[in-house]
N, C-alpha and C positions, 0 to 999 in steps of 0.2 A: 972322248971318251967314248965307246960304244954306245951301241942304238940300245942293246937292252939295258946299258946305267938310265943313261938319257930317259926310253921311259916307264922307266922303275923314279925318277927324281918326277915326274910329268903328276905321276897317279899322287906319291906323295905330297901333291903340293895343292893338289886337286881333293883331297884328302881332305886335310889341314881346310882349306875353307871352308870345304864343309860343313867340319864342327864346328867350325871360326865365327859362320850363319845360326845352325843351332844352338847357341849357346847365346846367341843375340837377340833371338825371338819366345825366350822366357821372360817370370817375372823373378824378382827377387822379395823376398819372406815382408823386408819395409814394403816398399810399392805397394804389393798385396794389402797388408795390414793400413795404408797412407789409404788404400783405394775402398778401405771396408770401411772404416774410421767416416771417407767425404759419405759415400750410402749410406749409414746411417745420420749419418747429420739432417742428409740431403730426406732419411723417410722422418727421421724427431720433426720438423720441419711441418712433412706435411699431416701426419697423423695432430699435432697442437692447433695445424689450422682445423684439419676436421675441426679436432674440439672443439675446439673457439667456434668457428659453425653453427658445431649443436649448440653448446652451452646461448649461442644468439639466438640459433631462431628457435630454442627451448624458451624463449626468457621472452622473446618474441611473441609465443599461441600463444603461453601464456599470459602476458599485457593482453592482449587482445582479445581471450578471453575475457580479465577481468572486466577492459570498457564497454565487452560487448552484452554479460552480464548487468552493470550497471548501467549504462546506457537502457537496458526493456526492462528491468524494473523499477529504476524511477519514472521512468514511461505511461506505465502501468500504472503505481501511483498517485501520477497529476494528473490520467484522464479518469477514475475516480473520483481524484478530489474537486476535479473537475466539476460534474456531476453531484459534487452530495450538499442533502439539502434543497433537491430542483423538483417542482412540485408544478407542473403545468399551466402557465398564468397565476405564477402564484406569488412574483418577485415585486418588491415596493413598489408602490408606487410616489417617487419626489412632486408630490401636490404638496402647494405651501402648508393647506392645514395638516398635512402628516407629520411634519416637519413637530423636532422635538424644541420644547424651548431653547434655547440660544444657552445657557448657561449647561446644558448639557451637551452640546454641540451639535453638529448634524446627521441624529441618526433616526436610522426609520423604525419604528413599531413591526414585527413582523406577524403575518396573518401565523393564526396557528390553526390544528387542522384540530377536529370538533368530534372528540369519539362517542358515536350515539347508541352505540350496540357492547350492551355490553358481554362480562365473563374472554371480553378480548386478548391476542397474546400475541405482540408485533412482531415482526420480524426482527430479528436483534441477538445479540448475544445474552446467555441466559432467558429466563420469562422474562419477559422484557412487554411491558402496553403502554410506557410512555405514561402514565398516570403518576403526579406527583403523594409523595407517599402523605400529605397533612389533604390532599380532595376526594370527597367524602367514592365510597365506593357504587349508591348505588344512585350515581346522577352523570348526564355526558360530562364531560372534563375536556379540556384544549389538553394537545400534548404537548412536552416538556423540550426547549430548543433543543436539550442534549441527546436526546433520542436523534436529534440526526444527523451532529460530527460527536464523539466522542472520543477522548482519547485516555491512555490511562499512564500513567507514570510509572518507571515499574527500574529506578533506577538503585534498587538494593532486590533482597528476593520477596517481595513485598509489594505491590502495586496499590498505589493512590490515586483514584479509587480503588476500592477495590474491584480485579475484575473476576471476570464468571468463569467454573472453569468445570471440569465435566460435562455431561449428554450438553449440547447446546454449546459449550461454552471454550474457550481456551486450553490449550493441554499446561498441564503441572509443571512448574520450574524442575530441571533433575539433570540426572549428565544420560540419562540411556534413550536412548532413539527413541521418535514423538516424544520428549519434551521439552516444554519451551524452555529457549536459552536465558538464562539468566540475566536481569541486568536488560534487558528490552523493551523499550516501547511497546504497548498495541493501542493503532490504534482501529473504528469500528464507524463508519460511513452508513450515512440512507441517502435514494432517491429512487422518483419515479420512474418506470423506462414506457417508450409508447408515446404514443400522443393524442389513444384514447380516443373514443368515441363518443361522437352527437347523438340527440339525443332530443325527443317529443318530452314536455313533461304535461299529465291530465290528472285525471284524477278516476280515483279506480272505484270510489261509488256518487254516493251526495255529498254532494259539498267541497268546499277547497283544494286544492291539492294538498296535504302536511299528513305527514308519521305516516300511517300504513295505512291514509288512505290518499298517497303519494303513489302516482305509476311513470315509469320513465318508460320511455320506447326507442332506443337502442334506432338511428339509422343505420343499415346497409352502406358497408363504403365508404363511413363514414373514416376509420380510419387507415386509409391508404384502398389502392386496388389491389381487391383477392386477400384481404385481409379480415376476417370474421370476430366474431366476438366469442370470447373464451372463457365466460360466466355460466360458472355454475351454480345452482339453491346452495348456498349457506356462505357464499362468498363473498367477504367483506369491500364495497363499493368505495367510493374516493368521488364524490361529485363535487367539480370547480363548475361553475356559478358564475363566477364572479362578483359573490358578494360581496366577498369579505374574507370569510372565514368559509376555507372549503371544510365539507363531509362525512365522516367515514359513517355507513351503517351496513345492514346485515341485510342479503338481499330472497326474498325468491324471483324461483328464474323459469318462465316458461317460454321459450323461442327467442326474440328480441325485445320482450319486455321484463323489469325490473319491477320489483314490489317490497317494500322495506317489510321486514320482521324483526324483533326481538330486540325491537328497541329500550330503553330502559323505563321501567311503569313510571307510570306521572310524569313522563318527560317525551311523550308521542309530542307533541303540540309542538315543543320546540324543537323537532327539526320539521326543518322548511327548505327541501329545493327549490334552488329559483333554475327559471325558462331562460333564465337570459333579457336583454336590455338590450339588442337590436343590434352588436357595437362590440358584443360580448359572444366568445365564441368560447359558449358551454361545450362541457365536456364529464364526461362516463372516463375512468378508471379502474381495475379489476385492481384493490389495492391487497388479494390477498397471493397475486398469482406477477402480479410485474410490479411489487414493489421491492426495492434491491438494497440487501441488509450488506454491508464489505468489511471484511477484518481483515489487516495485517496483524503481522506478528515474526519471530527468530522461530525456529526447530527444529530439534537436531535429527538427524537423515542418520540411518546405519550406510559406512561404504560399503558398495556394491562390492568394489575387489576383492578376490579371496585373501592377497598378500594384502588385503591393511587390514586382516579384522579385527572386531570393539573395534575402530577405532570411525569416530563420530563427525561426520558433513554438518555445519549451522548454514541452515535453509530457509529463505525468505516464502512465506504459507499467504494466500491467498482465500479467505475463505468467502463465498458466497451462498448467503441462506442454507446455513450446512453443511456445502457440501464446499473440501479443503481441495485445494493442487498445488505444487510447485511451480513457483516463479523463478526459482534461481536459487541458483548453490553456491555456497561459499562468502555469504553476507551474515557478519560472525555481527558488527553491535547495527542498533535502530534509537535512533531519536526525533523526535517531533518534537517542536517548536509551537504554539498558536499566537498568533500577532490579533491580537484584541483594544479595541476601542474606549479608553477609561468615560463615561458621563461628564465627570465635574469637568474636562476639558476637550475633548473631543482627541485624545493623547493615544498617540501604539505606545503597547509592550507586546513584550517578547513572553510565554512564558509555557513551562508545563503545564502539563496538566492538575502535577502536583498544587500549581502557586494560582491556578486558576480556579479550584476549586478555595484552597486558602485565601483569595483576593475576590470570590462574591460578594456583595454587599451592594445594601444601598446606595451607597457614595461611587462605588465603580460602573454596577450596571446599569447598563439602560433602562428606560420601559420598561413596560414586558408589551407583547401582545393586547390588544381589547377583549383579546378572553379571558384572562387572565386577571388581571386589571376588574373588571366589573364583577367576577364573579368572588374575589376578594376582601371589595370592596367590605360584603357582609363579615369581614373578620377583625372588621378592623380599621383605623388608618396605619398607613405604610404595609400594609398586610401582602400588598402588590410584587413584595420585594424578598418574599415565602421562598422564590423560586432556589428551590439547589442548583448552585453548578450556575447564575445564571448568566457570567459572564458570555459563554459557551456564545448569546444572544449576540451579543459583541464581535465574534467572530472576524475579524477580517485575511489573514492570512496562514496557509500553515509551511512550517520549514522544516524540510527533509535531512533527517540526515545518514547515511549510511554509512559501512565499514567493508568496505570487500578485499578478497584473498584469494592467489590462484587456485583453490581445490588442491592442489599437486604439490605436495615440495616441491623444490626445484632442486634439490640433492645439493652440494661443495655452494656458498653464497658467502658473501665478504661483510662481516657487521651491517655496514651503512646500508646493504641492497638491502632488509629486512626492514628501515626503518618507516616513521608512515607517525603523520597529522592525521589529529582527528579533532574537528573544533570541538565540540563536546564537552572531550576534557578539561582544557584553557590551559596546553600546553605553551610555553614560547619555542620549540622549538621538535622537530620529531624527533619520535621516540623509538629508539630498539628494542624489543620486547625480548623476555630473556624467562624460561619456565613455564610459567603459565598466562595465557594474556589477562590485562587486568578486565574488570567487571563480571565479564562472563566467564573467567576459569577456563576458555576453552583452550589447547595442546600448542603451544607458539607453533609447533614446526619450525621447515624454511619456505616457507613462502613469501611474497609480496603482496603487500598490501596499498588499497586507495583508496579514499575518502571517496564519494558522491553526494552533491546535495544540493535540490531544487526547493526554489520557491515558489508555490501556488497561489496565484489570489484565490478566494474563496468567494463564489459571484451567486451562486447563489447564498448569502447570509444567512444570519439566522434572524435579523431585525433588518 
């Protein structure tokens, strides 16, 4: 073989090898499709993992909101309930002579507040005076126990007893923003805030310090360091002198000196403030400014999200002395049960507010405070039991039930995830809502719901 032939042959071999290597470095169509499928599977897995993590995070955030709203709202209600009916140094004293008859159980008559100022409107829902309807409008009167804690059972469109609406009351039931949620209860309570001021009692002129002749001089600094008197002329004053019956009167104020004014005509001498007995810390309180009335109810609020125009959010409201504030959103139901003792056997029963009205009678109610029984005695035998809703005197505890939701829709949810249990409905198993919510008629949405419940002992009981 010639040299030229060998060179051409070697070149052909090298070229053939190069082509062979180029063919082996590429991917076939099948290999490319397999790679793409594997890539899509991996991507789908990553997307699925991300979506699951996102859903889990959203669920946890929503449940966290429910938990936080529930804890804050029930805690706020508890704080007010523990103060309900509180009057400085006016708790019942468990002395032997104060115990009721054995057949009526171990119950103590409550010390009532006597109103000595005519034309009084107390802080409360509506035009509240605390005066019983059967009491004369021209003489001093004791404040009914129902004024300090009063519930309204609103399981339907109406409430029992009727709840005050309009000015200085709760909103009317409806479906618009600002309306009260249908079928949800209302609770109102009152208590005294602050420690009061010590005072010295003297006569404004000749005679004993009685009625318009009494002069009460506040001791500076007796309410705490840096705390000054907040009385102005015309204010209502509560005097707690440990005599058994705290009294409310209207006063003219000159510096630290308070002088009674506007007492019921003909009953001036019935107002006799005491100076204390040496062992008693007699005090004055501003009944116009430091006496607090608080109410709770559910109200509809407009959703601020522009994408949810027209949507209403059920919101827990707290009303204090005429000013309402939002406590928590997403509260769909609110129910109260009241633990009261029976006079006949001392047993405890839990009633709603309507049942308290229905069961308030001489057989169930404890004896009234002395101010009631002494004055009612002129009306005939057993007339002391005429106080309406007298079972409020036997209040021992309040059970609060509230149903909270996640406020915003959760997107796609399994039906069982929407199931909830609410004790006042007396259902045997969790309920999966559809369409509209029972009782309230609110839209179900795609939300989770949880019930919060608390039982609060009323330490400033009505008796």
